[in-house]
N, C-alpha and C positions, 0 to 999 in steps of 0.2 A: 504494499500500500504504500503512496506516494505521500512525503510529508505534507503537502495542501490539502490531500483528502483527511489526514492525519487531524491538521488545523482546523479545518471543516469541520470534523465530527465534535472534537471537542468543545469550538465555540456553540454547536447545536444544543449539547449535552448542557453546557454552562447557562444558556440564555434559557433551557428549557426548567432550570432550577433556580431562576436568578431570583424569582418572588420569595420563593422562601427563605434562600439564603441571605438577602439583604434585610430581611427579619431578624435572622439569628445566624449570624455569620460564622461562628464559631462552634456551633454543632458537631459538623462533619458527619452530618447525617445525609449529604447528598452523595448519589453514585459514584463511582472514578469514571471520567471521563475516557474517550476512546485513546488519548493518548496518552494515560498514564499506563507504565508498565506492568506488569505483573506483581514484580518487585516493588512495585508501589503501593498496589491495591493490598498485598499481603503485609507489608512494612518491611520488607527484607533489605537486604544491602545488596545494590549492585555489583560494589567489587571494594576492596578495605585498601586506600592509601595512608600510607603512615599509622597516624592514630584513630582513622577514621573509618567509618562504616559511609558507604555512602551510597546515596539513592538519587536516580536523575527522575528529574521531575517536567521534563519537555524541553523544547526547544525554542529559538526565539533569535530573532533576526537582527545585529547589531544592536543588543541590549546597553544601555549604558547605565542606569542606577536603578535600584531597588529599596524600596521599603515598606514596611509592616504597616498596613492600616493601624494604629493601636488602640489596643485591645483585642483583637481579631486575629486569627490566623491566615489572612489575606494579605499578599504580598504583590504591590503595586511594582509593575517593571515597567522604564522605559526604553522603547528602541529610537535608534538615534535619527532614522530617515524621518518620526514622525508620529509614531501612535503610542498608546499607552493600553498594557496588559494586565490584567488582576488575575492572579491566582490562588485558589483556595488550597493552602498547604497541607490541608489534613485529607484532601480527597484527590489531590493534581487536576482539577478541574479548572480549565482555563476560559476566559472571556475577555473580549474587547472592551475598551471605553471609551468612545465617541467624544467629541470636544475636544481634542487635543491642537495647539495651536499651529499654524502652519510656520514651518521652519524655514531657515536659510541652510540645506543640506549639501553637504559637499567638505573634503579633508577631515579634520576635528569637531567639524560644525554639524548643529541637528539640535534633537531634543536632547536635554540633559539633565538636571537633576531633577527628584521628585523627593515631597517632604510633607509631613503631616504633623499637628501638633499634641505634642502627647497629652498635653490639659484634656482634650476633647476625645480620649478612651472611654469605647462605650463598645457594648457586643453587637453593634449593627455598623455599617460600613454607609448608610445613608446621611446625607447631611453634613458633610466635613468639609473643614477646610483644607484646600490643599493648594501648596507650591509649586511651581515649575519653573525650570531655567530651561533657553534655549538661544540659538543664534537668530539674530534678525537681521533681514538685509536693510540696506540703507542705501544713500543717494552715490551714483558714482562708483558701482563695485566696489562698497565698504560694508561691512557688518559687525554686528557688536553682539553680547548676551544681555541678556533680558532676566527679568524675574518676572512671573506673575501670579497671581492669587485669585481661585475662584473655588465655588463648591461642586463637591463630589456629590450626585444625586444618582439613586437606583430606585427603579421601576422595574415593572413586571418584563419588558423587553428590554432593559439592561441597563449599565450604567452610563453615565455622562459626567465630563468637567462643566459645570454653568457657570456663568458669569464671569469669564476669564478675563481679567485686564491687567498689562501691563503696570505691574507699583514701582521698578527700577531698572533703568538703562546703563549699561556699562557709556563711558563717556572718555574720549571722541569713539565714533566708529572708525575704522579705518579697513586698508585692505588686507586681503591675506583671508585664510581659513584656520589657523592654529591657535591654541593657548587661549580658550576661552575660560576655561575653569570652571565656572557659574557651579561650584556647589555650596549648598544652603545648610546654614547650623541654627538652631535655636540656642537662645541661652537658659540656662537650667531653670530659671524663674520663668521663660515665655515670654519676658519683657521685648527682646530684641532678637531680630535676625542678623546675623552673619554671612556674608555671601563673600566666596573667594573671586577674585577679579585678574583673570592674567595680563600678562605683556601683549601680549596677540605678537610675539615673536618679533616686536617693536626695540626690548631691551630699554632704551634708554629714559624712556616713559615711566619705567617703573621708579627712578628716580626723582622725578616730577611731580610734585603733591598737587597741580594743578589739574591734575585727570586721577582719573579712576584706574588707568592699566596697571597691572604690578602690584596692588593691592589686596588688603580682606579691610570690605566695609560692614561697617556696625549700623542697622538701623533699626526704625520703630518697624509691629507689624505689617504696617500698611506702607511700608517703603518709601517712608519718610528719614530723614538724616537724624539718626539719636543724639539726644542731649547728653553734651560729657565728652564726646570725639572729640580727640587731642587738636585737630584744625577748625574748631566749630567756628572762630574769629574769621576763615577767611573767607567764606562764601562757599556757594557752589559750583563744584561738587566736591573741593577739598573737605567738607563739612560732612561728608560721608565718610572719612578716611579713617579707618580703626591702626591701622600697621601698613609699610610699602615695602620697597625692594625683593617683590616676590617676583619668580619666574612663572610657572605655570602650575597651579595649585590644585589637586585632583584629589586632595582628601580633606576634612572639615570637620572635626569633632570637640566635642567636648569631653574630659576623662571623669574617673567620678569623684573627685574632689573638685571639679568645676572650674577646671583650667582647660581654655583652648589652644589646640593643635590645629599645625595643618602639615601634610604632606603634599610634598613636591618635587617634582621633577628638576634636574639639573642639566646642564649641558650633556657633553660627554665626559661623563663623571657626575657626583654629588647630587644625588636624588637626595634631600634631607627630609628628616622630621624637626620642626618646630616650634617651639611653645611662646604662640603669638601673644603679644603684651600691647598693651595699648602707648600708641606713639614710637612703635620699636622700627627699627630700618632694619632690613635683614638681608641688603648689601647687592642685590641683583642689579646690574651686571656690573657692579666694580670688584664683587668679590665672590669667588666660589671656590667649592673644593672640585670641580671640574674646569672643563677648558673647551672653547669655541669647537664647532665641528670641522671648520678647517685647518684643526690643530694649534691656532694662536691661543698663546695661553691666558689666561684669567689670573690676577693674584689671587692666593689660597688667604683665607679669615687671618688675621692676626691678633692676638690679644689686645692690642691697642688702635684696632683700627676703626673702634667706633658705631662697628656693626653687631646687631647679633648674631652670636653665633649659631648653628644646628644641634639640637642636643644628641644627634647622631647623623650621620651620613655615609651613602653608599658608593663604592668607586671600586670594581665597575658598577654600572646603574643597575636598580631593579626594574624601573618602570613602571611605579606603582600606576594601579588603578582606582583603591578606595582603600579605608580603614577601618576598625570599630575598635572602641576600648572595650573588652570582653568583660560582663559582668555579672553571668549566669552562672547556674550549678551544676549544669550539666558536663562540663570541664572545669570543674573547682578550681584546680589549681592552678587556672591561669586569670583569674580573676583579677582584674586592672592589667592585665599584658594589654600592649596594643597589636592585633591581628591587621596583617596587609596582604591583600590580596594582590598579584604582581602581573603587569603583561610581558615583560622582557621574559625575567626569569621564570615563571608560568608557575609561580609557586605561592605558598601562604609563608610568610614571614612572621614569627613571632616574636615580641620585644618586649622585654622586661622591664618595665617603668618602676621606677624608686623615685617618687618627686617629680622633679624636672630632669631627672638623670635617664638615658636610656642605653640598655643593651642588648643585641639581639642574640636572642635564646634559640632559636632552631628555625628551619626552611620544611616545610612539607611540600614536594615536589608533585604538581599534577599535568604536568605535559601537554597541556593547553596554558593559552591565553588568558588571565583571570580579569575581567573588569571590574567586579564589585564584589563585597562581602557583607551580611548581614547577621546578626543578632536575631532569632525567632524569640516566639514568647515564652516558650520550653527551654530556651538555653541553646537548642540547636543553631549549628551555624548554616547561612547559604549562602553558596559563591556561583555566581554566572559567568560564565566563560566571554570572549571576546569573539567578534564578528559573526560572522552568517552561521546557521544552524546553531547556534552556542547553546550549551548546556544549561539548563538551572540546576545546582545539586546539593543535596541535604547532606550536612556532615553532623555524625552521632559519633560518640566512642565507639572503637571497634573492639571485639570481642566481649 
């Protein structure tokens, strides 16, 4: 049976049960979709990878981000060309979500992050605030990242994003199709939204705080600049900036102690995990532990250079897709550790965190590029591969 036929059957099954699943999305009473494997239906592992028992839960086209709808077992997935799927991880059933924005697809651009407010947790997925990021076209072959906010609604005929409005734009729009970054993280008190804004492969703007390229911005939940930002007296868009001197931030998360961290692609060397603090400059492109792709050197960080140093760096690069801080009980010994899904090294890197210090503890090889990682409500891990026919894989302890 072809993959398209499997997906059609899965969506038909999904829409047939949506009326009940939206009313009680965590019951697990829905029958497995036709795309779920026999191992999924039986709760058995498809294979073992290092410490993990691995179950495959369907395939997706160029997935970019994953997020559980808080309080449920429903996992939302964005696909870069501009579509959204929701998977019931208890049954393997998948459904399309309509209302995704029109995106500028190409290169590294397209539909990006997806995020929900943890404070809205309930047993249903209907009526949730949803945040999305994507690449938006501008004038004269320019483009830039944006963040939009809408509502996820579900009825008998399916789910949709409604009332989606752009609430923040990367400034300025520029040519090229790389380094959008556009990861979203909410502060633990849910008062603020942080967004990573890549340097768009232009380098120098990351040291120019009159724009938001190469920055992390701190916003109110409606996208307006938050009070207390370090450059608040310098007008728009400087008043959005929380930190600068960043390159391409593809991970942005708060640790269990409430500290903000980013995971950043370096050039030829120098991928970084950074503790992101108010008003700090992280050095790009004046400092890096890597060099330019053409071989020209970039000065390494030195103790007296005035820039904030990474907590840990990787040379050769790992090319991270995203990361989490693990807080569950299924892998209890890893609580507080950072778990990084990697593209180039095709593995999960586990980093032992001790306050603001970081030490690599282990690597778990999967043999495929990993785009994203997320923790499920029961403490299981979910990773999704990169590219076409990318598998969603559930990880539980082996043995």
